[in-house]
C-alpha positions in Angstrom: -20.0 -18.7 -29.2 -21.6 -17.7 -26.2 -23.2 -21.5 -25.3 -20.1 -22.7 -26.0 -17.8 -19.8 -23.7 -20.3 -20.8 -20.9 -19.9 -24.9 -21.4 -16.5 -23.9 -21.4 -16.4 -22.2 -18.5 -18.3 -24.2 -16.4 -16.1 -27.4 -17.0 -13.3 -25.6 -16.2 -14.9 -24.6 -12.7 -15.2 -28.5 -11.8 -11.4 -29.3 -11.8 -10.1 -29.4 -8.6 -7.0 -26.9 -9.1 -9.7 -24.1 -10.2 -11.6 -23.9 -7.3 -11.2 -21.0 -5.4 -9.2 -21.0 -1.8 -9.9 -19.0 1.1 -7.3 -17.3 2.6 -6.2 -19.4 5.8 -5.3 -16.0 8.4 -3.6 -18.1 10.7 -1.1 -19.8 8.3 -0.6 -16.6 6.8 -0.2 -14.9 9.8 2.3 -17.9 11.1 4.2 -17.4 7.8 5.1 -14.2 8.3 8.8 -12.9 7.7 9.1 -10.5 10.6 12.5 -9.5 9.9 11.0 -8.6 6.2 7.9 -7.1 7.8 10.3 -4.1 9.8 12.6 -3.6 7.0 9.5 -2.6 4.9 7.9 -0.9 7.6 11.4 1.4 8.1 11.5 1.6 4.1 8.4 3.3 4.0 8.4 5.1 6.9 11.7 6.7 5.4 10.2 6.8 1.7 7.6 9.4 3.6 10.0 11.4 5.6 11.6 12.1 3.0 8.8 12.4 0.4 7.1 15.2 2.6 10.1 16.8 3.4 11.1 20.4 1.7 13.6 18.3 -0.6 10.6 16.8 -3.0 6.7 17.5 -2.0 6.6 18.7 1.8 7.0 22.6 0.6 3.9 22.1 -1.8 2.0 19.6 0.2 1.7 22.4 3.3 0.5 24.9 0.9 -2.0 22.8 -0.4 -3.1 22.0 2.6 -2.8 25.5 3.9 -0.5 24.3 7.2 1.2 27.2 8.5 4.9 26.6 10.0 3.6 27.2 13.3 0.7 24.8 13.0 3.4 22.2 12.2 5.8 23.3 14.5 2.9 23.4 17.1 1.5 19.7 17.0 2.2 16.5 18.7 5.3 15.0 16.5 5.7 11.9 18.8 2.5 11.0 18.4 2.4 11.5 14.5 5.3 10.0 13.8 5.2 7.2 16.2 1.2 6.5 14.9 2.6 6.6 11.6 5.2 4.2 12.5 2.4 1.5 13.5 0.3 2.3 10.7 3.1 1.3 8.2 3.8 -1.5 10.3 0.4 -2.8 10.1 0.4 -2.3 6.1 3.7 -4.2 5.6 2.3 -7.2 8.1 -0.9 -7.1 5.9 0.7 -7.1 2.6 2.9 -9.5 3.3 0.0 -12.2 4.4 -1.8 -11.4 0.7 1.7 -11.7 -1.0 2.9 -15.0 1.1 6.1 -16.6 1.5 6.9 -18.2 -1.7 6.2 -14.5 -3.6 9.3 -13.0 -5.6 10.4 -9.5 -5.6 9.1 -8.8 -9.0 5.2 -10.7 -8.0 5.8 -8.3 -4.6 6.3 -5.2 -7.0 3.4 -6.0 -9.0 1.4 -6.2 -6.1 2.8 -3.4 -4.3 1.8 -1.5 -7.1 -1.8 -2.8 -7.8 -2.5 -2.1 -4.6 -1.0 1.7 -4.4 -3.0 2.1 -7.5 -5.9 0.0 -7.6 -7.1 0.4 -3.5 -5.3 2.9 -2.2 -5.3 5.9 -5.0 -8.8 5.4 -6.3 -9.8 5.3 -2.2 -7.9 8.9 -1.8 -9.4 10.5 -4.9 -13.0 9.4 -4.4 -12.3 11.1 -0.5 -10.5 14.1 -2.6 -13.2 14.7 -4.5 -15.7 15.0 -1.7 -13.4 17.1 0.4 -12.9 19.2 -2.2 -9.0 18.6 -2.3 -6.6 19.9 -4.9 -5.6 17.3 -8.1 -1.9 18.5 -7.1 -2.4 17.2 -3.4 -3.6 14.0 -4.7 -1.0 13.2 -7.0 1.8 14.1 -4.2 -0.1 11.6 -1.4 -1.2 9.0 -4.4 2.2 8.5 -5.8 3.4 8.7 -2.1 1.3 5.4 -1.9 2.1 3.8 -5.0 5.8 4.1 -4.5 5.3 2.8 -0.9 3.4 -0.1 -2.0 5.8 -1.0 -4.5 8.9 -0.5 -2.4 7.3 -2.4 0.4 6.3 -5.1 -2.2 9.7 -5.9 -3.3 10.9 -6.0 0.1 8.3 -9.1 1.3 8.5 -10.6 -1.9 12.5 -10.6 -2.1 13.0 -11.8 1.6 
């Protein structure tokens, strides 16, 4: 049984359509739909604003990080919000390059969910374990990024 599986796999890999392809970064970059990237960036930024507002998880998030209102008010907000917008833009560009121009909204959704769950949430989880951050904080931040990339993927795929 194992021998048959090995023979079958080795014969399948010889077929032209099953050969692995290398992502052509120049082509992927040239095919970016910049309007969808801007819309996805704005959507992700808006989700973050809502997610971390007092209406949703902002108060709990602030408490879990032990940040006082004074500390938050005495920060460089243009730097934080401007930096966040630029980072959202970079994430949208790269996600667009990964899912490609022929993606559909449902493919974008699945790709975004997988990125959020398998890459971002696991990376955050590893970091939060070593940083001794709370599980509640992990749930707030990880679920934000899962929603963030799912919505971004839908927008990029649908366009």
